N, CA, C and O atoms as CSV, one atom per row, in Angstrom:
chain,resi,resn,atom,element,x,y,z
A,1,UNK,N,N,55.830,42.332,77.849
A,1,UNK,CA,C,55.126,43.225,77.042
A,1,UNK,C,C,55.791,44.296,75.984
A,1,UNK,O,O,55.421,44.526,74.832
A,2,UNK,N,N,56.986,44.939,76.783
A,2,UNK,CA,C,57.664,45.706,76.116
A,2,UNK,C,C,58.423,45.460,75.033
A,2,UNK,O,O,58.919,46.317,74.302
A,3,UNK,N,N,58.527,44.141,74.912
A,3,UNK,CA,C,59.136,43.635,73.539
A,3,UNK,C,C,58.157,43.425,72.347
A,3,UNK,O,O,58.631,43.073,71.267
A,4,UNK,N,N,56.718,43.635,72.492
A,4,UNK,CA,C,55.691,43.684,71.533
A,4,UNK,C,C,55.810,44.704,70.789
A,4,UNK,O,O,56.308,45.675,71.359
A,5,UNK,N,N,55.444,44.883,69.369
A,5,UNK,CA,C,55.306,45.917,68.659
A,5,UNK,C,C,53.796,46.229,68.435
A,5,UNK,O,O,53.451,47.205,67.769
A,6,UNK,N,N,52.990,45.453,68.957
A,6,UNK,CA,C,51.440,45.463,68.575
A,6,UNK,C,C,50.798,44.406,69.281
A,6,UNK,O,O,51.314,43.289,69.288
A,7,UNK,N,N,49.645,44.654,69.921
A,7,UNK,CA,C,48.760,43.415,70.540
A,7,UNK,C,C,47.499,43.772,69.887
A,7,UNK,O,O,46.889,44.834,70.009
A,8,UNK,N,N,47.134,42.595,69.066
A,8,UNK,CA,C,45.904,42.805,68.182
A,8,UNK,C,C,44.693,41.962,68.897
A,8,UNK,O,O,44.989,40.814,69.231
A,9,UNK,N,N,43.630,42.320,69.112
A,9,UNK,CA,C,42.557,41.865,69.836
A,9,UNK,C,C,41.449,41.636,68.656
A,9,UNK,O,O,41.205,42.443,67.759
A,10,UNK,N,N,40.851,40.404,68.840
A,10,UNK,CA,C,39.882,40.073,67.907
A,10,UNK,C,C,38.759,39.551,68.527
A,10,UNK,O,O,38.673,38.327,68.629
A,11,UNK,N,N,37.702,40.417,69.047
A,11,UNK,CA,C,36.679,40.032,69.895
A,11,UNK,C,C,35.541,39.016,69.201
A,11,UNK,O,O,35.448,39.159,67.982
A,12,UNK,N,N,34.976,38.370,69.588
A,12,UNK,CA,C,33.696,37.705,69.117
A,12,UNK,C,C,32.710,38.452,68.430
A,12,UNK,O,O,32.323,39.504,68.938
A,13,UNK,N,N,32.239,38.060,67.336
A,13,UNK,CA,C,31.159,38.790,66.531
A,13,UNK,C,C,29.973,37.842,66.344
A,13,UNK,O,O,29.991,36.614,66.261
A,14,UNK,N,N,28.953,38.677,66.298
A,14,UNK,CA,C,27.646,37.787,66.228
A,14,UNK,C,C,27.396,37.244,64.970
A,14,UNK,O,O,26.350,36.594,64.949
A,15,UNK,N,N,28.093,37.297,63.753
A,15,UNK,CA,C,28.159,36.516,62.460
A,15,UNK,C,C,29.352,35.843,62.477
A,15,UNK,O,O,29.868,35.837,61.359
A,16,UNK,N,N,30.028,35.237,63.370
A,16,UNK,CA,C,31.189,34.634,63.623
A,16,UNK,C,C,31.255,33.265,62.520
A,16,UNK,O,O,30.655,32.221,62.775
A,17,UNK,N,N,31.976,33.433,61.425
A,17,UNK,CA,C,31.879,32.267,60.570
A,17,UNK,C,C,32.685,30.983,61.286
A,17,UNK,O,O,32.616,29.934,60.646
A,18,UNK,N,N,33.263,30.954,62.242
A,18,UNK,CA,C,33.950,29.869,62.953
A,18,UNK,C,C,33.230,29.206,64.200
A,18,UNK,O,O,33.595,28.148,64.713
A,19,UNK,N,N,32.097,30.021,64.638
A,19,UNK,CA,C,31.416,29.677,66.066
A,19,UNK,C,C,31.104,28.640,66.096
A,19,UNK,O,O,31.538,28.024,67.070
A,20,UNK,N,N,30.362,27.978,65.275
A,20,UNK,CA,C,30.001,26.590,65.247
A,20,UNK,C,C,30.792,25.397,65.550
A,20,UNK,O,O,30.433,24.338,66.066
A,21,UNK,N,N,32.056,25.814,65.086
A,21,UNK,CA,C,33.219,24.607,65.376
A,21,UNK,C,C,33.936,24.605,66.677
A,21,UNK,O,O,35.001,24.012,66.852
A,22,UNK,N,N,33.279,25.323,67.624
A,22,UNK,CA,C,33.756,25.097,69.101
A,22,UNK,C,C,33.009,24.272,69.971
A,22,UNK,O,O,31.781,24.277,70.056
A,23,UNK,N,N,33.831,23.525,70.651
A,23,UNK,CA,C,33.113,22.605,71.511
A,23,UNK,C,C,32.447,23.172,72.915
A,23,UNK,O,O,31.600,22.565,73.570
A,24,UNK,N,N,32.954,24.338,73.207
A,24,UNK,CA,C,32.357,24.870,74.502
A,24,UNK,C,C,32.111,26.264,74.114
A,24,UNK,O,O,32.901,27.087,74.576
A,25,UNK,N,N,31.215,26.668,73.393
A,25,UNK,CA,C,30.830,27.769,73.030
A,25,UNK,C,C,30.260,28.974,74.185
A,25,UNK,O,O,30.175,30.168,73.901
A,26,UNK,N,N,29.910,28.408,75.477
A,26,UNK,CA,C,29.685,29.435,76.717
A,26,UNK,C,C,31.254,29.897,77.008
A,26,UNK,O,O,31.684,31.051,76.971
A,27,UNK,N,N,31.982,28.701,77.303
A,27,UNK,CA,C,33.300,28.989,77.868
A,27,UNK,C,C,33.694,30.074,76.798
A,27,UNK,O,O,34.069,31.145,77.277
A,28,UNK,N,N,33.673,29.979,75.563
A,28,UNK,CA,C,34.293,30.947,74.707
A,28,UNK,C,C,33.717,32.375,74.890
A,28,UNK,O,O,34.414,33.389,74.932
A,29,UNK,N,N,32.354,32.340,74.997
A,29,UNK,CA,C,31.623,33.829,75.232
A,29,UNK,C,C,32.310,34.435,76.678
A,29,UNK,O,O,32.435,35.653,76.806
A,30,UNK,N,N,32.752,33.482,77.773
A,30,UNK,CA,C,32.958,34.009,79.014
A,30,UNK,C,C,34.404,34.623,78.898
A,30,UNK,O,O,34.735,35.590,79.584
A,31,UNK,N,N,35.235,34.027,78.013
A,31,UNK,CA,C,36.661,34.278,77.952
A,31,UNK,C,C,36.564,35.591,77.013
A,31,UNK,O,O,37.374,36.507,77.157
A,32,UNK,N,N,35.655,35.634,76.159
A,32,UNK,CA,C,35.569,37.047,75.165
A,32,UNK,C,C,35.169,38.079,76.107
A,32,UNK,O,O,35.901,39.069,76.108
A,33,UNK,N,N,34.220,38.087,76.878
A,33,UNK,CA,C,33.717,38.851,77.915
A,33,UNK,C,C,34.783,39.629,78.983
A,33,UNK,O,O,34.853,40.808,79.330
A,34,UNK,N,N,35.556,38.472,79.336
A,34,UNK,CA,C,36.941,39.098,80.200
A,34,UNK,C,C,37.691,39.612,79.554
A,34,UNK,O,O,38.076,40.701,79.978
A,35,UNK,N,N,38.262,39.131,78.264
A,35,UNK,CA,C,39.086,39.942,77.436
A,35,UNK,C,C,38.681,41.199,77.330
A,35,UNK,O,O,39.488,42.055,77.694
A,36,UNK,N,N,37.478,41.599,76.863
A,36,UNK,CA,C,36.911,42.860,76.696
A,36,UNK,C,C,36.870,43.485,77.762
A,36,UNK,O,O,37.163,44.673,77.626
A,37,UNK,N,N,36.580,43.115,78.948
A,37,UNK,CA,C,36.887,43.867,80.075
A,37,UNK,C,C,38.443,44.380,80.541
A,37,UNK,O,O,38.728,45.522,80.901
A,38,UNK,N,N,39.231,43.395,80.450
A,38,UNK,CA,C,40.634,43.697,80.797
A,38,UNK,C,C,41.297,44.566,79.580
A,38,UNK,O,O,42.142,45.391,79.927
A,39,UNK,N,N,41.024,44.471,78.332
A,39,UNK,CA,C,41.725,45.017,77.251
A,39,UNK,C,C,41.054,46.377,77.060
A,39,UNK,O,O,41.758,47.380,76.942
A,40,UNK,N,N,39.496,46.464,77.019
A,40,UNK,CA,C,38.944,47.759,76.700
A,40,UNK,C,C,38.874,48.803,77.795
A,40,UNK,O,O,38.898,50.010,77.557
A,41,UNK,N,N,38.784,48.265,79.036
A,41,UNK,CA,C,38.516,48.916,80.008
A,41,UNK,C,C,39.807,49.263,81.081
A,41,UNK,O,O,39.781,49.846,82.165
A,42,UNK,N,N,41.025,48.618,80.269
A,42,UNK,CA,C,42.342,48.653,81.030
A,42,UNK,C,C,42.301,48.150,82.553
A,42,UNK,O,O,42.973,48.685,83.434
A,43,UNK,N,N,41.545,47.195,82.741
A,43,UNK,CA,C,41.191,46.520,84.014
A,43,UNK,C,C,42.584,46.142,84.601
A,43,UNK,O,O,42.775,46.420,85.785
A,44,UNK,N,N,43.405,45.641,84.013
A,44,UNK,CA,C,44.713,45.091,84.507
A,44,UNK,C,C,45.800,46.020,84.364
A,44,UNK,O,O,46.918,45.712,84.777
A,45,UNK,N,N,45.580,47.103,83.832
A,45,UNK,CA,C,46.631,48.144,83.296
A,45,UNK,C,C,47.774,47.486,82.508
A,45,UNK,O,O,48.934,47.840,82.719
A,46,UNK,N,N,47.481,46.557,81.623
A,46,UNK,CA,C,48.300,45.925,80.899
A,46,UNK,C,C,49.191,46.985,79.807
A,46,UNK,O,O,50.420,46.952,79.745
A,47,UNK,N,N,48.562,47.667,79.196
A,47,UNK,CA,C,49.150,48.579,78.288
A,47,UNK,C,C,49.488,50.154,78.550
A,47,UNK,O,O,49.526,50.978,77.637
A,48,UNK,N,N,49.707,50.431,79.793
A,48,UNK,CA,C,49.982,51.505,80.315
A,48,UNK,C,C,51.280,52.247,79.826
A,48,UNK,O,O,51.396,53.454,79.613
A,49,UNK,N,N,52.392,51.092,79.672
A,49,UNK,CA,C,53.844,51.418,79.226
A,49,UNK,C,C,54.056,50.578,78.166
A,49,UNK,O,O,55.163,50.749,77.654
A,50,UNK,N,N,53.310,49.637,77.603
A,50,UNK,CA,C,53.496,48.611,76.769
A,50,UNK,C,C,53.054,49.104,75.148
A,50,UNK,O,O,52.988,50.271,74.762
A,51,UNK,N,N,52.833,48.125,74.502
A,51,UNK,CA,C,52.601,48.201,72.927
A,51,UNK,C,C,51.338,48.814,72.844
A,51,UNK,O,O,50.582,48.760,73.814
A,52,UNK,N,N,50.950,49.506,71.597
A,52,UNK,CA,C,49.438,49.742,71.348
A,52,UNK,C,C,48.583,48.492,71.101
A,52,UNK,O,O,49.074,47.493,70.575
A,53,UNK,N,N,47.360,48.553,71.466
A,53,UNK,CA,C,46.266,47.679,71.236
A,53,UNK,C,C,45.253,48.156,70.146
A,53,UNK,O,O,44.693,49.245,70.025
A,54,UNK,N,N,45.183,47.049,69.407
A,54,UNK,CA,C,44.421,47.286,68.057
A,54,UNK,C,C,43.319,46.180,68.284
A,54,UNK,O,O,43.463,44.973,68.477
A,55,UNK,N,N,42.302,46.863,68.212
A,55,UNK,CA,C,41.098,45.631,68.373
A,55,UNK,C,C,40.564,45.928,66.734
A,55,UNK,O,O,40.411,47.033,66.214
A,56,UNK,N,N,40.355,44.676,66.158
A,56,UNK,CA,C,40.117,44.435,64.586
A,56,UNK,C,C,38.751,43.708,64.693
A,56,UNK,O,O,38.442,43.027,65.671
A,57,UNK,N,N,38.010,43.892,63.684
A,57,UNK,CA,C,36.653,43.423,63.613
A,57,UNK,C,C,36.221,43.189,62.063
A,57,UNK,O,O,36.813,43.794,61.169
A,58,UNK,N,N,35.248,42.357,61.809
A,58,UNK,CA,C,34.752,42.375,60.405
A,58,UNK,C,C,35.367,41.051,59.817
A,58,UNK,O,O,36.210,40.393,60.426
A,59,UNK,N,N,34.905,40.743,58.665
A,59,UNK,CA,C,35.590,39.425,57.978
A,59,UNK,C,C,36.996,39.465,57.747
A,59,UNK,O,O,37.637,40.504,57.586
A,60,UNK,N,N,37.526,38.139,57.732
A,60,UNK,CA,C,39.056,37.982,57.832
A,60,UNK,C,C,39.731,39.045,57.097
A,60,UNK,O,O,40.672,39.617,57.648
A,61,UNK,N,N,39.261,39.483,55.568
A,61,UNK,CA,C,40.031,40.323,54.822
A,61,UNK,C,C,40.313,41.658,55.507
A,61,UNK,O,O,41.368,42.291,55.519
A,62,UNK,N,N,38.986,41.986,56.151
A,62,UNK,CA,C,38.925,43.431,56.728
A,62,UNK,C,C,39.824,43.441,57.879
A,62,UNK,O,O,40.467,44.467,58.100
A,63,UNK,N,N,39.957,42.333,58.707
A,63,UNK,CA,C,40.808,42.386,59.963
A,63,UNK,C,C,42.347,42.121,59.504
A,63,UNK,O,O,43.248,42.517,60.244
A,64,UNK,N,N,42.620,41.521,58.409
A,64,UNK,CA,C,44.053,41.832,57.970
A,64,UNK,C,C,44.219,43.109,57.657
A,64,UNK,O,O,45.128,43.677,58.262
A,65,UNK,N,N,43.524,43.813,56.785
A,65,UNK,CA,C,43.676,44.969,56.304
A,65,UNK,C,C,44.034,46.078,57.677
A,65,UNK,O,O,44.911,46.940,57.735
A,66,UNK,N,N,43.013,45.691,58.705
A,66,UNK,CA,C,43.377,46.636,59.704
A,66,UNK,C,C,44.779,46.309,60.382
A,66,UNK,O,O,45.486,47.219,60.814
A,67,UNK,N,N,45.148,44.973,60.456
A,67,UNK,CA,C,46.310,44.848,61.255
A,67,UNK,C,C,47.514,45.362,60.433
A,67,UNK,O,O,48.358,45.984,61.079
A,68,UNK,N,N,47.692,45.225,59.313
A,68,UNK,CA,C,48.565,45.866,58.496
A,68,UNK,C,C,48.701,47.094,58.449
A,68,UNK,O,O,49.849,47.506,58.283
A,69,UNK,N,N,47.660,48.020,58.568
A,69,UNK,CA,C,47.339,49.257,58.647
A,69,UNK,C,C,47.805,49.876,60.026
A,69,UNK,O,O,48.095,51.064,60.169
A,70,UNK,N,N,47.841,48.878,61.061
A,70,UNK,CA,C,48.097,49.354,62.423
A,70,UNK,C,C,49.440,49.175,62.697
A,70,UNK,O,O,49.862,49.770,63.688
A,71,UNK,N,N,50.245,48.473,62.037
A,71,UNK,CA,C,51.627,47.894,62.320
A,71,UNK,C,C,52.346,49.134,62.517
A,71,UNK,O,O,52.073,50.018,61.705
A,72,UNK,N,N,53.211,49.407,63.417
A,72,UNK,CA,C,54.254,50.444,63.530
A,72,UNK,C,C,55.130,50.683,62.233
A,72,UNK,O,O,55.318,49.606,61.667
A,73,UNK,N,N,55.637,51.587,61.677
A,73,UNK,CA,C,56.614,51.711,60.378
A,73,UNK,C,C,57.640,50.844,60.697
A,73,UNK,O,O,57.927,49.987,59.860
A,74,UNK,N,N,58.280,50.894,61.784
A,74,UNK,CA,C,59.777,50.186,61.863
A,74,UNK,C,C,59.608,48.905,62.423
A,74,UNK,O,O,60.578,48.396,62.986
A,75,UNK,N,N,58.193,48.104,62.343
A,75,UNK,CA,C,58.219,46.779,62.787
A,75,UNK,C,C,58.898,45.701,61.700
A,75,UNK,O,O,58.975,44.505,61.983
C-alpha cells in the first residue's frame, strides 16, 4: 500500500449506466456493501499509514475530473 499514490473507490450508483451488463447483480451489490464498510469505516485499517482514499461518484466525466483533481502533485 505504501507504494501507491492514491486509491480510488467508485461505489455503485442507483443510476449506474453499466448495471444491466452484469451476470451477478446481487453479488455485485454485496461486494459494493463490503467495500463501503471496509473503506469508509476503516474496518480493516487499510489506510492508516497508506495512500489517501478518494471516493468518486457521478457520471464518467465527473469521476475522471475528481480523480485528476485528487492526484498528488508529485505523482
